[in-house]
C-alpha positions in Angstrom: -106.3 -30.9 111.5 -105.1 -28.4 114.2 -102.7 -25.5 113.9 -101.0 -24.4 117.0 -99.9 -20.9 116.3 -99.2 -17.4 117.5 -101.2 -14.5 115.9 -98.3 -12.1 115.7 -95.8 -14.5 114.1 -95.3 -14.2 110.3 -94.0 -17.8 110.4 -97.5 -18.8 111.6 -99.2 -16.3 109.2 -97.5 -18.0 106.2 -99.3 -21.3 107.1 -102.6 -19.6 107.7 -102.3 -17.9 104.3 -101.7 -21.1 102.5 -104.6 -22.8 104.3 -106.9 -20.0 103.3 -105.7 -20.1 99.7 -106.2 -23.8 99.6 -109.7 -23.5 101.2 -108.8 -26.0 103.9 -110.7 -26.2 107.1 -108.7 -26.5 110.4 -108.9 -25.8 114.1 -106.7 -23.0 115.2 -105.2 -23.3 118.7 -103.6 -20.1 120.0 -100.3 -20.4 121.8 -99.1 -17.5 124.0 -95.4 -17.6 123.4 -94.5 -14.9 125.8 -96.6 -16.4 128.6 -94.2 -19.3 128.4 -96.7 -21.7 126.8 -94.1 -23.2 124.4 -91.8 -24.0 127.4 -94.2 -26.6 128.9 -93.5 -30.3 128.7 -96.7 -30.7 126.7 -95.6 -28.3 124.0 -92.0 -29.7 123.9 -93.6 -33.1 123.2 -95.0 -31.5 120.0 -91.9 -29.5 119.1 -88.6 -29.9 120.8 -87.5 -26.5 119.4 -90.3 -24.9 121.5 -91.5 -22.7 118.7 -94.7 -22.2 116.7 -96.3 -23.1 114.3 -97.0 -26.8 114.8 -99.5 -28.6 112.6 -101.3 -31.6 114.1 -102.2 -33.7 111.1 -103.9 -36.4 113.0 -104.2 -37.0 116.8 -100.7 -37.1 118.1 -99.1 -36.6 114.7 -97.2 -33.3 115.0 -95.3 -31.4 112.2 -93.3 -28.3 113.3 -91.5 -25.8 111.2 -93.4 -23.4 109.0 -91.8 -24.2 105.7 -92.1 -28.0 106.3 -95.8 -27.4 106.9 -96.0 -25.3 103.7 -94.5 -28.1 101.7 -96.7 -30.8 103.3 -99.9 -28.8 102.7 -98.9 -27.9 99.1 -98.1 -31.4 98.0 -100.3 -32.3 95.1 -101.5 -28.8 94.5 -100.5 -26.0 92.1 -98.6 -24.3 95.0 -95.8 -26.9 94.6 -94.6 -27.7 91.1 -94.6 -31.3 89.8 -91.6 -30.5 87.7 -88.5 -31.7 89.6 -86.3 -28.7 88.6 -88.9 -26.1 89.6 -89.6 -28.0 92.8 -85.9 -28.0 93.7 -85.9 -24.2 93.3 -88.9 -24.0 95.6 -86.9 -25.9 98.2 -83.9 -23.6 97.5 -85.9 -20.4 98.3 -87.6 -21.9 101.3 -84.2 -22.9 102.7 -83.0 -19.3 101.9 -85.9 -17.9 103.7 -85.1 -19.7 106.9 -81.3 -19.4 106.7 -81.0 -15.7 105.5 -84.3 -14.0 105.5 -86.4 -14.8 108.6 -83.5 -14.6 111.1 -82.5 -11.1 109.8 -85.6 -9.4 108.4 -87.9 -11.1 110.9 -85.4 -10.7 113.7 -84.8 -7.0 113.1 -88.6 -6.4 112.9 -89.1 -8.3 116.2 -86.4 -6.3 117.9 -87.7 -3.0 116.5 -91.3 -3.5 117.4 -90.7 -4.9 120.9 -88.1 -2.3 122.0 -85.1 -4.7 122.1 -83.3 -2.4 119.7 -83.0 0.3 122.4 -81.2 -2.0 124.9 -78.5 -3.0 122.4 -78.3 -0.5 119.4 -75.0 -1.9 118.1 -76.4 -5.5 117.9 -79.6 -4.2 116.3 -77.6 -2.1 113.7 -75.6 -5.2 112.7 -78.9 -7.2 112.5 -80.5 -4.5 110.3 -77.4 -4.5 108.0 -77.8 -8.3 107.5 -81.5 -7.8 106.9 -80.7 -5.3 104.2 -78.3 -7.7 102.6 -81.0 -10.4 102.5 -83.5 -8.0 101.0 -80.9 -7.1 98.3 -80.4 -10.8 97.5 -84.1 -11.2 96.9 -84.4 -7.9 95.0 -81.7 -9.0 92.6 -83.3 -12.4 92.1 -86.7 -10.8 91.3 -85.4 -8.7 88.4 -87.2 -10.0 85.3 -89.3 -12.5 87.3 -93.0 -12.5 88.0 -92.7 -14.7 91.1 -89.9 -16.3 93.0 -89.8 -19.5 90.9 -90.5 -18.4 87.4 -94.0 -17.3 86.4 -96.1 -19.4 88.8 -97.1 -18.5 92.3 -95.8 -21.2 94.7 -95.1 -21.8 98.4 -91.7 -20.1 97.8 -93.6 -16.8 97.4 -95.7 -17.5 100.5 -92.7 -18.4 102.5 -90.8 -15.2 101.6 -93.9 -13.0 101.7 -94.4 -13.6 105.4 -91.6 -11.3 106.5 -91.0 -9.4 103.2 -94.3 -7.6 103.4 -93.5 -6.2 106.9 -89.9 -5.4 106.3 -90.7 -1.7 106.5 -91.5 -2.3 110.2 -87.9 -3.3 110.7 -86.7 0.0 109.2 -86.1 -1.2 105.6 -87.5 1.3 103.2 -89.6 -0.1 100.3 -88.3 2.5 97.9 -84.9 0.8 98.1 -86.4 -2.4 96.8 -88.7 -1.7 93.7 -88.7 -5.3 92.4 -89.7 -6.6 95.8 -92.4 -4.0 96.1 -93.8 -5.0 92.7 -93.7 -8.7 93.6 -95.5 -8.0 96.9 -98.3 -6.4 94.9 -98.6 -9.4 92.7 -98.7 -11.7 95.7 -101.3 -9.5 97.3 -103.5 -9.9 94.2 -103.6 -13.7 94.2 -106.9 -15.5 94.8 -108.1 -15.9 98.4 -105.4 -13.6 99.7 -105.8 -12.8 103.4 -103.8 -11.0 106.0 -104.6 -11.6 109.7 -101.1 -10.9 111.1 -101.6 -9.2 114.4 -99.4 -6.7 116.3 -97.2 -8.0 119.1 -99.0 -7.9 122.4 -97.8 -6.2 125.5 -96.1 -9.3 127.0 -93.8 -9.5 123.9 -92.2 -6.2 124.8 -88.6 -6.3 126.1 -88.5 -7.5 129.7 -92.2 -8.3 129.9 -92.6 -12.0 129.1 -90.9 -15.4 129.3 -90.2 -17.3 126.1 -87.6 -19.1 124.1 -87.0 -15.7 122.4 -86.0 -14.0 125.6 
């Protein structure tokens, strides 16, 4: 099993975290997004969306999309409930993460850390406002809950943790989200927790590299 990933991407980190917590062995294949490595014909054959991560389950069998990978790896484990209702809520929150959370919180963080906010402050301000809205949605949901789906830690938590735990880097103050902060602490205390998310490299800075992200 191979994981094609980018060390500074929280989407990729989510997959590495689950693999670590499952105790699964795999080969990690670094992909330099901003050197244009996802734009090659070889990579497009693995993922037409030209993004990381991509899991190669067997030679030539490629599965893109971080949350699809999480669901695949979690099948048959405690990270994905057997109960149909609970499982549906895991799907719900993983869809929420990719629809509302990653594009806004992750996007604002990316812009802030790579200097793109300086070139278009108005666009960044709007992005940050939407990111705050997404954080408030999660904050409200976590009132009275130990984890995202009831009292059990699942891939829904891993999916949202990826960008929630670095939301401060986008300019979102943790003090504004006490329930998220408490939940982050609980996730951080789960067995085999690890965090190897790296800073963005120089070629990710605005105007430095060539990638699907601009």
